[in-house]
C-alpha positions as CSV (number, residue, x, y, z in Angstrom):
1,M,11.4,49.9,37.5
2,P,8.2,50.2,35.5
3,D,6.5,53.4,35.0
4,S,3.1,52.3,36.6
5,A,1.4,55.5,35.3
6,C,1.5,54.4,31.6
7,V,0.6,51.5,29.4
8,V,1.4,51.3,25.5
9,S,-1.2,50.2,23.0
10,D,-0.9,48.3,19.9
11,A,-3.7,49.0,17.3
12,G,-5.9,45.9,17.9
13,P,-7.5,46.9,21.2
14,L,-8.0,50.5,20.1
15,I,-9.7,49.4,17.0
16,H,-11.7,46.7,18.7
17,L,-12.8,48.8,21.7
18,D,-13.9,51.5,19.3
19,E,-16.1,49.0,17.2
20,L,-17.7,48.0,20.5
21,G,-18.2,51.7,21.5
22,C,-16.0,50.8,24.8
23,L,-13.0,53.1,24.7
24,D,-13.9,54.2,28.1
25,L,-12.7,50.7,29.2
26,L,-9.2,52.3,29.1
27,G,-10.0,54.3,32.0
28,G,-7.9,53.8,35.1
29,L,-4.9,52.3,33.2
30,G,-2.9,55.6,33.3
31,D,-1.6,57.3,30.4
32,V,-2.0,55.3,27.0
33,L,0.8,55.9,24.8
34,I,0.1,55.3,21.2
35,P,3.3,54.9,18.9
36,E,2.8,57.0,15.7
37,V,3.0,53.9,13.3
38,V,0.2,52.4,15.6
39,W,-1.9,55.4,15.2
40,A,-1.5,55.5,11.5
41,E,-2.8,51.8,11.5
42,V,-5.7,52.8,13.7
43,Q,-6.7,55.6,11.4
44,K,-6.3,53.2,8.4
45,H,-8.9,50.9,9.7
46,R,-11.2,53.3,11.8
47,P,-10.8,56.8,10.1
48,A,-13.4,58.4,12.4
49,F,-11.7,57.2,15.6
50,A,-12.1,59.9,18.2
51,L,-8.9,60.0,20.1
52,N,-10.3,62.5,22.4
53,L,-12.6,59.9,23.9
54,I,-9.5,58.5,25.7
55,A,-8.6,61.4,28.2
56,T,-5.2,59.9,28.9
57,A,-4.0,58.9,25.3
58,R,-0.9,60.5,23.7
59,I,0.5,59.8,20.4
60,V,4.2,59.2,20.7
61,P,7.1,58.9,18.3
62,S,8.6,55.8,17.6
63,E,11.9,54.7,19.5
64,A,15.0,52.9,18.5
65,V,14.9,49.2,18.4
66,D,17.7,47.6,20.5
67,A,19.4,44.3,19.5
68,Q,17.1,42.0,21.8
69,L,14.0,43.5,20.5
70,H,15.1,43.1,16.9
71,A,16.0,39.4,17.5
72,V,12.5,39.0,19.3
73,S,10.7,40.7,16.4
74,K,12.4,38.4,13.8
75,A,11.6,35.3,15.9
76,F,8.0,36.1,16.3
77,D,7.4,37.8,12.9
78,L,6.1,41.0,14.3
79,D,4.7,43.7,12.3
80,A,5.9,47.5,12.3
81,G,3.2,48.6,14.9
82,E,3.8,45.7,17.3
83,I,7.6,46.4,17.0
84,A,7.2,50.0,17.9
85,A,4.7,49.4,20.6
86,L,7.4,47.2,22.1
87,A,10.1,49.7,21.6
88,V,8.1,52.5,23.2
89,L,7.1,50.3,26.0
90,R,10.8,49.5,27.0
91,K,11.9,53.1,26.4
92,K,9.2,54.6,28.6
93,R,9.4,51.6,31.0
94,A,5.6,51.3,30.8
95,R,4.1,48.7,32.9
96,M,1.9,46.9,30.3
97,L,1.3,46.3,26.6
98,L,-2.2,46.5,25.2
99,C,-2.3,43.9,22.2
100,D,-4.5,41.2,20.7
101,D,-2.2,39.5,18.3
102,S,-1.0,36.1,19.8
103,A,2.5,36.3,18.3
104,A,3.0,39.9,19.6
105,R,1.6,38.7,23.0
106,L,4.2,35.9,23.2
107,A,7.0,38.1,22.2
108,A,6.1,40.6,24.9
109,E,5.8,37.9,27.5
110,S,9.3,36.6,26.6
111,L,10.6,40.1,27.4
112,G,8.9,40.0,30.5
113,V,6.2,42.3,29.8
114,E,2.5,42.2,31.1
115,V,0.0,42.0,28.2
116,R,-3.7,42.7,28.3
117,G,-5.9,42.4,25.2
118,T,-9.4,43.5,24.3
119,I,-11.1,40.5,26.0
120,G,-9.1,41.2,29.2
121,L,-10.0,44.9,29.2
122,I,-13.7,43.9,29.0
123,V,-13.4,41.4,31.7
124,R,-11.5,44.1,33.7
125,A,-14.5,46.5,33.4
126,I,-16.5,44.4,36.1
127,R,-13.9,45.0,38.7
128,M,-13.4,48.5,37.7
129,K,-17.2,49.0,38.0
130,L,-17.2,50.5,34.2
131,R,-19.7,47.5,33.2
132,T,-22.2,45.3,35.1
133,T,-21.5,41.4,34.8
134,E,-24.5,41.3,32.4
135,E,-23.1,44.0,30.1
136,V,-19.7,41.9,29.9
137,H,-21.5,38.9,29.2
138,H,-23.5,40.8,26.4
139,L,-20.3,42.2,25.0
140,L,-18.4,38.9,25.1
141,H,-21.4,36.8,23.6
142,N,-21.7,39.3,20.6
143,L,-17.9,40.2,20.4
144,T,-17.3,38.5,16.9
145,A,-20.5,40.0,15.4
146,L,-19.9,43.6,17.0
147,S,-16.0,43.8,16.2
148,T,-13.4,42.4,13.8
149,L,-11.5,40.7,16.7
150,H,-10.7,37.1,15.6
151,V,-11.1,34.9,18.5
152,S,-12.2,31.4,18.9
153,Q,-15.5,30.4,20.3
154,A,-13.6,28.0,22.5
155,L,-11.6,30.9,24.0
156,L,-14.9,33.0,24.4
157,K,-16.7,30.0,26.1
158,Q,-13.8,29.5,28.4
159,V,-13.7,33.1,29.4
160,L,-17.6,33.2,30.0
161,A,-17.4,30.2,32.2
162,Q,-15.0,32.0,34.4
163,L,-17.0,35.0,34.9
164,P,-19.7,35.4,37.5
165,A,-23.3,34.6,36.3
166,P,-25.0,37.8,35.4
């Protein structure tokens, strides 16, 4: 049974939400576990990242990689941070992986793991009343200018079309 009190984050959502000034969008997810190798990647790309802005964040040691995860990581060509995040997620029985990389998302889903990325966290902000619909539209319209997240304009257009009008 998953631990509904925690999620595990890969570097992408942390980096991109920090670039957007939106780390508060991690509120309400429970404990946000960040494997040490992921934290090193975040610090490499965002040296001034203020971990204390995420009240429930904890840096955790890496976990052993089991045979199934090893096979999946090879099949999807995952990097060290993605593998570490999935290993911690499995060991801690977390309920969700926060990740933007498409291969890592597919790998997680193949393991039966729920995944949410930066865009999903931004959209969730409306329901959680962390941002207005207008603010979310603004963030999504300006996402590629304000962050290093690589996302197609077609996907952004599709997401925006599904949101309520501002």
